[in-house]
N, C-alpha and C positions, 0 to 999 in steps of 0.2 A: 423476435430478433434472431438473426442467423447465428448458428453455433460456429465459433471460431476455434477449431480443434487445436490449432497451433499454440493457443494460449491456455489450453485446458489445464496444463500442469504449471500453474503459477508457483512462484518461488516460495513455497512454504517448507521446503526441505533445506538442508544445508550442504555445502560442498562447493567445489570449484570446477565441476564438470558440467557440460551441457546435457540437458535432458532430451532424450529421443522420445517424442510424443507419438503415440499410436493413434492416428486419426480415426481409426475404425473402432476404437475401444468403447465398450459400453460403460454405463455409469459404474464407477468404482464402488466396491463394498469394502470399506477399510477393515483389514484384519490386523494391521500393525497398531501397537499401542505403546505409549510411553508410560511406564508405571508410576511416574511422578506427576502425570497430568490428569486432571479431573475436569469434567465438563458439566455445565449447568445451563439449561434453557429455562428462562423465566417468562411466563406468559405476561404480556403487557396489560396494564390497566387501561391505557388509552386505546380504544378500538381502532384508531387510525393505523396503529402498528400491527394489528392482527394479521394482515396478509403477509407482512415481512416475517413475523414469528412463524407462521405456518409453513411458508415456503422454505425458510432456512432450516427449520427443524426437520422437515420432510427430506430435504436435500442432505441432511446429516453434515452440515457445515463444520460444526465443532468436532465431530468424530474424525473428519478428514484432516482438520487442523492438528488434532492429536496424532493421527497417523503420520503426518508429515514431520512432526517433531520427534518421532520415535528414534531417529538416529542420534539425537542429542542427549548426552548424559547430564541431566540437570542435577544440581546439587541440593535442591529443595523442591517442594511441591509447587505446582503452578495450576491455578484454576482458570479455565476458559469459560467466561460467562457471557451469554447473549441475553440482553435485558433492556428494559426501558430505562432502568438505572436511577441513581440518586439525582433528583432535580438540580442539585447544586453543580453536578458535573455533566449531566445529559440534558440540560434544558436548551442547548443549542448543538449544532452538529459537532459531535465529539465522541471520543472513546478514551479510555485511560487505564493505566496500571496503577494500583493503589499503594505501591511501595510496601506491600505485605506479601500477598500470594495470589492476587486475582487480577486477570486481564479482563477488563469490562468493555465489551463491544455493545455500543448503544444503538438501538433501533433507529434513532433519529439521524444517525450518520448515513445509514443505508438509504433511508428515505430522502435525505438531502441529495445523494448521488443520483437517485432515480428521477426525482421531480424538479431539481434545481440545476445541478451541474450538467446532466445529460439532456437537458431540454434545449431545443433549438428555438431561440427567441426571434421574432420577426424583425427584419431590418428593411430599410428603404432600398430601392434599387440602387446598386453601386455604392451603398453605404459601407465603408470599411469596418472591419472588426478591429476594435482598438483595446487599449488597456482598461477601458471602462465598459466593455461589452460583456454581457452576462451569458452564461450557458455554454453550449457546445461550440467549440472552436472550429473554424473551417478546416477541412481535411481530417478531422477527428470523428469517430463514430460513437454512438451511444454505448455499444458493447465495450469499446476501449475505455470509456470513462467509468462505466459501472464496474468492470473487472479491475481496471488499474486502480481506481479509487478505493475499492474494497481491499485489494491486496496491500495497498499502501498503508491504510489505517491499521491493518492487522500486523504488518511487518514493523511499523513504527512503534506500536505499543509493545510488541514482542522485544524490540530493542531495549526499551526501558526494563522489561522483565529480566532480560539476560544480564544487563548491567548489575542488577540487584541480586539475582539468584546465583549467578556465576561469580560474583565478586570482581567484575571487570572494572578497573579504574578508568575514569573519564576525565580527560584533560580538556577543558573548555565547557561550553554549555551542553547540558545533557540532551536538550531537545534537538540541537544540531547533530549530536552524535547519534541519536535514535534515527534521525532522517538519513544519516550516512549508512547505518545498518540496513534500513529499508531499501534504499536505492541500490546498495551493493548486492543484496540478495536478489532483487528484482532483475539484475543484469547477469545472473549466473546460469541462465537456462536457455541460452541462444538468443540471437537478435530478434526473432519474431516475437517471443514472449516478452523480451525487454521492450520492444517498441510499443506493444499493447499496454503493459503495466506502467511504463514511464509516461506515455502519452496521457493515460488516465489520471495519474498523479499530477502531472503538469496542468492539465485542464482544470482539475479541482482547485488547485492553488490559484490559478489565474482567475477563476470565477470568484473565489473568496476575496481576492485582492480587488477585483472590479467592484464588488459590493461595498467594500470599505471606501474606495475612491468616490463612489456615488453618494454614499451617506455622509461623507465628511468633506465633500467639495475638494477632493484631492489632497487634503491635509492629513499628515500622519500625526496622531496624537502623541503626547509625551509618554503616556503609559504604554503605547505600542512600541515606541522606540526603545523603552526600557524592558520590554517583555522578555521572558526566557525563550520564547520562540522567535525565530527570524521573521521578518515581514513576509507575507505569503508569496509575493513574486520572487523574493530571494530564495525561498524554498523551492519554487518551481525551477529556477535557474540551477540550483544545486543538484536536483535530480537529473536534469537534462545533461549537465556537465559530467556527472558520473557515467551516464549511459554513453555519451559521446567519447569519453575516455576509454571505455571498454570496447565499443564498436564504432570506430570513426566512420567507416563506410556506410553502415546501416543508419547512422544518425546524422550524416552530413547535411541532408536537406533541412532537418529540424534545427540543427545548429546554425546553419546559414540564415534561417529566417527568424529564429527566436533567441539565439544566444549571442550576446555581444562578442565580437572577435577578441577583444582584450581578455575575456574570460576563457573562450573556447581554446585558445592557444596553449593553455596549461592543463586542460582536462585530462590528458593522458597521465600526467604526474599525479593529479588528484586521485585518479582511479588506482594507480599503483600504490599510493600511500594507504588507501582503504584496504586494498588486497593484502598488503603486508600486515596491517593491524589485525585483519580477520584471521590470517594464518597463525599469528602469535597468540591470539586470545581465544577464539572459538573452535578452530579446526582440531586442536588436541582433544576436545570433548565429543567428537563425532565418531560414531561407529560406521566404518566404511562399508561393511557387509550389509547392514540395514539400509544404508543409503542407496545401494543398488536396487533394493526392493521398492524403495520410495520412488525411484526414478520412473517407474511405470505407471504411477498413479495419476489420476486426473482430479482437478478441482477448479471451481469457478467457471461455469458455463454462462453465457449471457442470459439465457432464459431463466436461470435461477433467480434473477432479480426482476423479472417481468411479472407484474401483478396489476 
């Protein structure tokens, strides 16, 4: 897959400035380190995940995640763990924060992005792509899906970790709040990075929603209505609304085609609300000088997930 250098600096840092990405930069060798962050690579027992394990360990994904977190003054230790994981939590595409000290990134989620979401399924000539269509959406690329989906799961679980470690109060459902954190961070590094990461997240949620509709004949089960997560397509709309509120011109085409007008008209207010909350809760714990060093770093190239 082609390297998209404009999205190489995915929003794993913190702050409200755009990152200037050096398109000619070589693979970064992280020198920055958050003293309260620890990393763990766990070799999978399932040989299916061996290529993912080798590729991400070789790429030093967790070391770069650590480096991008270096400006943040965490109030307790955080372990970043890449793993096959506990079958109770990683038996389907998932990752999670354990409400103690560990952010668990499950191989199965990266595998899901590569082989399910970023897959282009055959359609009949002139067959439209609908709410029940699986895989890669028209106008979206494999690179966007893999990069954006990976950024989303990491940022979403980081949101949970920050609520717990930093003692940030959450009013409303925590899963929705973690989505807000992820979407907000993904829109802080310029419209090009935002388009890639938000499109990837949107496509992932659309695919999961389509799978549910197919399996359940379009019916939403009672337990899904009561779940702590919003319905997948609602999550997709929330991410897109955040991005449209931040960059109305850059996301006008996606808002026109994917986001109902009744929602899009208020996205600017939704973004400003999230920005205000970020400045009140997380910004005071950020080292601005370290943030300048983080801004030059690169992370998530499409070929890192090709195997």
